[in-house]
C-alpha positions, -999 to 999 in steps of 0.1 A, spaced: 482 -797 -651 510 -787 -672 546 -790 -653 563 -763 -670 610 -761 -664 605 -725 -647 587 -747 -619 606 -776 -613 636 -748 -610 610 -727 -584 601 -756 -566 638 -772 -561 654 -736 -554 627 -736 -525 630 -769 -514 669 -763 -517 666 -725 -496 639 -742 -473 668 -773 -461 700 -750 -460 675 -726 -436 666 -753 -410 705 -764 -416 717 -725 -407 687 -728 -374 702 -758 -365 735 -744 -367 731 -715 -340 712 -733 -321 743 -756 -316 763 -726 -315 746 -710 -287 732 -739 -269 700 -726 -267 666 -733 -286 654 -695 -284 677 -673 -301 647 -648 -309 616 -643 -307 595 -654 -335 615 -686 -322 586 -693 -298 568 -661 -289 554 -678 -254 583 -693 -240 605 -658 -251 579 -643 -232 577 -659 -198 616 -662 -205 622 -618 -208 597 -624 -175 625 -648 -159 651 -624 -164 631 -598 -153 628 -614 -117 660 -630 -113 678 -590 -119 653 -576 -91 662 -604 -71 702 -595 -81 691 -561 -67 676 -567 -33 704 -590 -33 730 -561 -27 710 -542 -8 705 -570 17 748 -571 16 748 -535 19 726 -536 55 739 -563 67 771 -547 70 752 -520 80 736 -539 111 770 -560 116 788 -526 120 764 -508 144 764 -541 165 804 -536 172 800 -496 178 772 -509 202 791 -537 219 825 -510 224 797 -488 240 792 -519 263 822 -523 272 828 -485 282 803 -485 304 810 -520 319 848 -503 326 824 -473 345 803 -493 364 837 -508 378 852 -476 389 820 -463 402 820 -499 427 853 -492 432 850 -455 444 820 -456 461 830 -464 495 854 -444 516 869 -472 528 889 -479 492 884 -447 483 891 -411 491 890 -374 480 927 -377 459 912 -413 442 877 -403 433 896 -376 414 918 -400 393 892 -422 385 874 -385 376 897 -381 347 896 -418 335 855 -415 332 864 -385 314 881 -405 292 853 -433 284 832 -395 278 846 -390 250 851 -421 236 816 -428 238 810 -395 222 831 -413 197 814 -437 190 775 -419 185 797 -403 160 808 -433 142 808 -435 104 801 -464 79 818 -449 48 806 -411 39 776 -418 62 765 -413 101 751 -446 114 734 -430 146 720 -396 129 686 -406 121 675 -395 82 706 -371 87 734 -390 79 761 -366 64 753 -347 97 774 -353 131 749 -360 155 767 -359 193 787 -324 201 808 -326 230 783 -316 255 761 -345 244 735 -329 224 717 -350 195 718 -337 157 700 -359 139 667 -370 140 645 -400 149 641 -413 114 645 -454 103 667 -458 71 648 -483 54 659 -509 26 639 -530 2 649 -567 4 619 -582 -10 587 -573 -31 565 -551 -8 593 -554 25 612 -533 38 635 -532 71 652 -510 94 692 -511 92 697 -483 118 688 -474 152 687 -431 159 713 -419 177 682 -404 205 666 -441 210 702 -457 220 719 -428 235 693 -409 251 666 -435 254 636 -421 237 611 -446 233 628 -472 255 610 -493 286 628 -505 311 608 -541 307 617 -541 263 590 -526 254 595 -497 233 574 -468 223 578 -449 194 578 -415 187 554 -408 220 582 -390 239 599 -354 238 640 -363 231 662 -355 263 696 -338 260 723 -330 287 735 -294 294 759 -276 278 797 -273 287 785 -243 307 761 -259 323 783 -285 333 798 -265 351 775 -245 367 762 -281 385 798 -287 391 799 -257 413 762 -265 430 774 -300 438 808 -286 453 785 -263 476 762 -293 485 790 -313 492 794 -289 522 761 -289 535 757 -313 564 751 -351 557 709 -350 562 704 -321 536 728 -341 514 702 -372 517 669 -355 509 690 -339 476 697 -357 445 736 -362 434 744 -350 403 746 -384 383 712 -384 386 703 -351 378 673 -350 346 672 -398 351 656 -419 370 669 -425 410 665 -463 401 663 -490 379 621 -485 359 619 -453 376 608 -425 348 625 -395 342 613 -363 360 610 -346 331 604 -366 302 580 -396 320 604 -419 302 626 -448 316 656 -449 293 687 -427 305 706 -402 287 738 -425 285 760 -392 284 742 -372 310 747 -404 332 787 -406 328 790 -366 331 774 -368 361 794 -396 378 823 -378 365 812 -345 386 807 -369 411 838 -384 416 851 -344 410 829 -333 438 843 -366 460 802 -371 465 795 -400 479 760 -403 476 763 -393 439 786 -424 431 763 -442 445 735 -435 427 753 -435 393 756 -473 395 723 -482 390 718 -455 361 751 -475 347 729 -510 346 704 -494 334 721 -476 306 740 -512 297 703 -529 296 697 -501 272 725 -509 248 718 -543 252 678 -539 241 695 -520 209 717 -549 201 691 -573 203 667 -552 178 699 -552 155 706 -587 159 665 -599 151 670 -576 122 701 -595 113 684 -626 112 651 -612 96 682 -602 62 696 -641 69 662 -651 60 655 -631 32 689 -637 19 677 -677 17 646 -666 1 665 -647 -24 686 -669 -36 661 -698 -37 647 -676 -58 672 -670 -81 677 -709 -87 644 -713 -91 641 -687 -120 679 -704 -138 655 -734 -141 628 -722 -150 647 -702 -178 669 -731 -185 639 -757 -194 621 -726 -218 652 -715 -233 681 -743 -233 684 -767 -261 677 -802 -258 716 -815 -272 709 -846 -281 676 -845 -302 699 -814 -316 722 -835 -334 697 -858 -347 676 -830 -358 710 -817 -379 720 -849 -390 683 -856 -402 684 -820 -420 714 -827 -431 708 -858 -450 676 -846 -463 693 -814 -474 719 -836 -498 690 -857 -507 674 -824 -522 706 -819 -535 710 -850 -553 678 -855 -569 676 -821 -577 707 -822 -594 687 -850 -622 658 -832 -627 674 -801 -640 704 -822 -659 683 -816 -693 685 -777 -703 676 -750 -731 714 -761 -747 713 -796 -749 680 -798 -774 699 -765 -791 732 -789 -798 
């Protein structure tokens, strides 16, 4: 086959172009420290790297969800802790005013004022907000859950946050469950959604109960024993008893405090004594709520550890597929540079004769 000058020029140009392209690719890898800079470098590895990056972004969002849920639960636990301390204080006051040896009508009237403040603080805790959301309103996070009478305006919804693929976790406790005992059993089991919500009477009915309690106090002792005191109206008499109206062993915390306040104001010793067991049950109810919050925090911590490990594993996989081997890269650069110089050297010798040389 005849080798024309044009064929030699084309071959020289092709070899030089190839060597320079290889050198440019290697220099680009050295600059980015990545073996894959465009999909054509390795289509299969590119697919795996993109899938790994997508999963990493998803896990990062799950991590943000978990941090937000953990903050919500910890804030809820703090509020319930404050409520527990209030109920313990109310129990101490009830014990101090439960007998005539250490209390009288005047001391009970003064203690009733402190119980009233405890009641107001309990309502404030029930209306606690995190940011712009009420934490005890269920789904109605923009609605104040409790009014001054202790009536519940929220719902029984559980705010759920996705913490992993196909895994959701409730981050709130509805006020109807914690403050009003809906779904609580005294043995610690929960029956969600089976009972009718219970709320205390409005302020006008409270005043009527105060008047009725005063009439009861003026009756003889036998009649007073036969009738239930105002502190136990609408709530179980003893630990484990069921409420006669709802059949629930849970108690309405606001109603218990309001009943204790009325009993103190009316000098009803029997009502004060009955309220002590109800306060114990109220504390147990709040403790059950805190234990549920604690179990959710533990689940969140486990999910966080799993996500952190998944994020690290994804980074390792992507690094193995995408990152360049520095030692191999330096070796390839030196080898390609030598090949380019050799190509330029030999090509210069091949194309030195030209038509002008023959025309001289």
